[in-house]
N, C-alpha and C positions, 0 to 999 in steps of 0.2 A: 268678421271684422277685418277689413283690409289694412295692412300696414301703411301708415301715413307716408312713410318714405317711398314706398312703391307707388302710391297714388301720385306723389309729387313727381316721381320719375316718369310716370305715364304722361302727365300733363306737359312736362318739358319735352318729352319725345314727340307728343302730338303737335306741339307748337313748331318744333324743328321740322317735322315731316310735312306739316301744312305749308311752311315756307318753301321747302324743297319742291313740293307739288306745284306751287305758284310759280317758282322760278323755272321749273321744267316746262310749264305751260307757256310762259312768256318766251322762252327760247324756241319752243316749237312753232309758235304762231308768228314769230318774226324771222324765221329761217325758211329755207326751201328755195324753189326756183324763183319766186317773187319775194325778195328780201324787204324787210321793213325795219326801220330804226325804232328803238325803244320809245323815243319821243313821239313818233307817228303812231306807234301802237297804243300808247296811253291816251293820246288825243282822240284816236278813233273809238276807243272804248267809252269815252265820255261824250261821244257824238259830235266831235269837232274835227274829225279827220277828212281827208280828201275822198272824193267819190270812189276812186279805184281801191283805195285802202279799205274803205268801209265795205264795199262789195266783197272783196276777197276775205276780209276778216270775219264779217258778220254772217255771210251766206255760205262760206266754204270751210274756213278754218275753225271757227268757234263751235259749230255743231259737231264737227269731227272731234274736237278737243273734249267736249262734254261727253260724247260717247266713249272716248278712250278712258276718261277718268272713271265714269260709272262702270264700264266693263271691267277695268282693273280692280276696282273695289268689290264688285260682285264676285269675280273669280276668286279673289283672295278669301272673301268671307265663305264662299261655297267650299273651298278647299279646307278651311279651318274647321267647319262643321263636320264634313265627311271624316276628317282625321280624328276628331274628338269622338264622334258617335261610334265609329268602327274601331277606335283605338289603334289605328294604323298610321304611323308617321309618314308612310309612303303614298297614302291615298291622295288623289287629286283628280279632278274631272277629266283633264287631258290624258293623263297617264292611264286612268282606268277605262278609257275608251268611250266615256259618256259624250264627249265632244264629237268623236267620230260617229257615234250613233245619231246625233243631231244632224251632222252633215249628210249622212246616208239618207235619212228620211227627207231632208230638204231636197236632195238630188232626186229621190223617188217622186216627190211631190211635183217637181218641175217636169218630170216625164209624163206623169198621169194626170196632174191637176190642171184645171182650166180656171185661172183666176185673172182678173184684170190687173194690169201692171201697177195701177195706182193703189190698189188694195193689198198688193203682195207684201209691202213693207209691214203692214199691220197684222197680216196673217202669219208672217215668218216666225215671230217668237212662239206662237202656239204650235206650229209645225215642229220647230226645234225642240220644244219641251216634250212633245209626244215621243220624239226619237230619243231624247235623253232619258226619260223615265223608263221606257221599254228596255233600253240598253242597261240601265242601272238594275232593273228587276232581274234581267238575265244574269248579270255579273254576280249579284248578291246570292241568287239561287244556286249558281254553280260553285260558288266559293264557300257555301255553308256546309259545315261538317257537324254531324250529330254529336252532341256532347261538348263540342268545342266552340260552336258558333261560327262566325265569319273569321277565318284566319287571315292575317295580313299577307302572308306569302302567296296563298292560293288566290286571294283577291287581285293581287298585282299580276300574277301569271294569267288569270282569266281575262283581266282587263286589257293587258297588252295584246293577248290573242284576239279579243274582240275588236280592239282598235285597228289591228292589222287587217282583219277580215272586212270590217266595215269601210275602212279607207279604200281597200281593194274594190269593194262593191261600188263605192262612189265613183272611182275611176272607170269601172266598167260601164256604169250608166252614162258617163260622160261621152262615150262613143256614139250615143244617140242624140247628143245635143248639137245645136247650131253653134256658130263661133262665139256669139255673145254669152250664151249659157255656159259654154265650156270655160270661157275666160272668168266668169263669175265664180263658178265652183272651184276652179284652180286657185284663184285668188283667196277664196274663203278657206280652203283646206290649208293654204300656206300661212294663214293667220294674218292676213292683210286687213287693216281697219278700213272697211269699205262704207260704213255708215257716215256719210258726210253731208247729210241734209237734216233740217229740223224735224222732218217727218219721222226719221229714225229715232230722234231723241224723244218725240211724243210717244212712239210705239214702245220704247224701252223703259222710260222713266217711271211709269206707274209700278212696274214690277220691282224696281229698286226701292221706291218709296215705301212699298208695303212689306217686302220680304226682308230687307236688311234690318229695319227696326224690330221686326218680329223676332229675328234671330238674336239680336242684342238683348231683347227682353228675356230671352230664354237662357241667358248666361249662367244663372244659378243652377238651372236644371242640368245644363251641360257639365257644370262642376260636379254635381251629384252623380251623373252618369259615369264620370271618370273615377268615382270611388268604388268601393266594394258593393256588389249588387244588393246585399242585405241592408247596407246603410241607406242606399237610395230608396229601397222599398219601405224601410222603417220610417222615413219622413214623408211617405205618401206619394212618391213618384211612380207613375205607371210606366215602367221601363219600356216595355214592348211598344206601347202606343207612342211614347215620346220619341223613341228612336226612329220609328217609321215616319212620323210627321216631320221630324228634323231632317232626315235624309231626303224626303220628298221635296221639302222646301229648298234644300241646298242644290238638288239636281235641277229644279225649276229655275233657280237663280242663275246657275252656270249656263243652262240652255238658253235662257233669255239673253245672257251676255254674248255668247258666241254667235247667236243669230244675227247680231248687228256688228260684231267685231271680228268674226272669223274664228277658226278653230285654233285658239291660242292656248298652249299648255304651259305648265310650270309656274304660272303666277299663283295658282292655288297651293303650290308646294312651298315656294319661296316666302310668300307673304306671312303665313302663320309661323313658320320656323324662325324668321328674323324677328318677328314681334315677340315670340316667347323668349328668345335669347336676350331681349331687352328688359322685359318686366315679369317673366315667369309664366307658368301655365294657367294661371287663374283667368277665366274667360272674361270677367268684367274688365280686366286690365289689358289683355292682349288682343281681343277682337277689334276694338276701335283702332289700335295701331296697325293691325293686319289690313284693315280697309284702306288706310292711308298709304301703307307700303305698297299694296297692290296697285293703287291708282298711280303712285309715283313710278313704279317699275314699268308699267305699260306705257305711260306718257314718255318716259325716258327712252325706252326701247324703240317706240314708234319714231321719235325724233331722231335718234341715232341712225335708224334705218333710212330715214328720208334724207339725212345730211350726207351719209357715206356715199350713196349712189343716187345722184340726181340725174334726170327728173323722175325716173320710175321708182326708185327707192327699193329697200329690202323690207319684206314684210316683218312686222313687229314680232310675229310668232317665231320667226327664225332667229331674230336677235335675242329674244328671251330664252330660246332653246339652247343657244350657245353657252349661256350661263347656267341654265337650269338642268341640262342633261348631266354635266359633271357633278353637280350638287346632288342630284338624284342617285347617281352611282355611289357617291360618298355615303349617303344615308342608307343605301342598301347594304353596304359593307359594315356600317356602324350597327345597323339592326341585326345583321347576321352574327356580329361579334358579341352582342349582348346575351 
């Protein structure tokens, strides 16, 4: 039974966060090199805008905004699941090197793969997922200790090492690229939102529609996995299978997100922790908030990056890292002190 006060608090927080996401979206889509007034923005949304406004908003800015919202939500959800299943508050796809693994396999695919440019958008999430899953398997196997399971400290150390090695591998492969390929991978590794066409939305949306609701449905199982092992087993939870499936889904979700949004880290760290600080650790309460917080953080970071340095902009991944890296160090210190 969930405390009615916490439930009300969750709904208030969801309403406030939804408003924040909408305001951030409006700010993003009306700013930039081509500025648009709020009046023109709303007129264009309802189909009464001028031709230039309609073209820029509907064909360029709106698909990019949808990708940014979905990617932020997916990364936050993925981070929350990985933290819960591994019981590691420092776990996050970017920090653990899962995103770097996706980037390396994408780079490798560009070198050896022969695929039509029109189909590359739809193949990219699959390629990214293969890299993410293989990297996660290596990290979990190397950080597993007999009798202790996966220890948080070893997971972070192995993950950071894998991230460095795979990022170095991606940069090495870049030496074989032509100018356009090198620019793409450099932009991707920096965390630049590059999916700015409706084709990217079509390629990414099915994964979000399927995987995020599945993880929300598993909220009660996640609650049980965070209790004592005997309690979870006593109510019929198949602990081993559930952990493997949930980790696999979380890795697939983050890999799909970074395939269209770039190697963005720390969203999966910040989103769940901020959500838990508002409504506590119960998954039915904090997971929906984490999704909204992740979406807001990435939209806000992308907009700040575009506004600060026009017209090229600062990649959203760098803006998020400026806030996320100090918070990660704080969590490491706090975890060590406990």
